[in-house]
C-alpha positions, 0 to 999 in steps of 0.5 A, spaced: 499 499 500 502 507 497 502 512 501 496 516 498 492 510 499 493 510 506 492 518 507 485 516 502 483 510 507 484 515 513 481 520 509 474 516 509 475 514 516 477 521 519 471 523 516 466 517 518 469 519 525 467 526 525 461 525 521 458 520 527 461 525 532 456 530 529 450 526 529 451 524 536 451 531 538 445 533 534 440 528 536 443 530 544 442 537 542 434 536 539 433 531 545 
């Protein structure tokens, strides 16, 4: 695996993590 593929995968992993945090935060705000 080259570094560009690694950073691409890491970028999407971070995006998913951040999106999950935001979704949790938004749902807790609505409660």
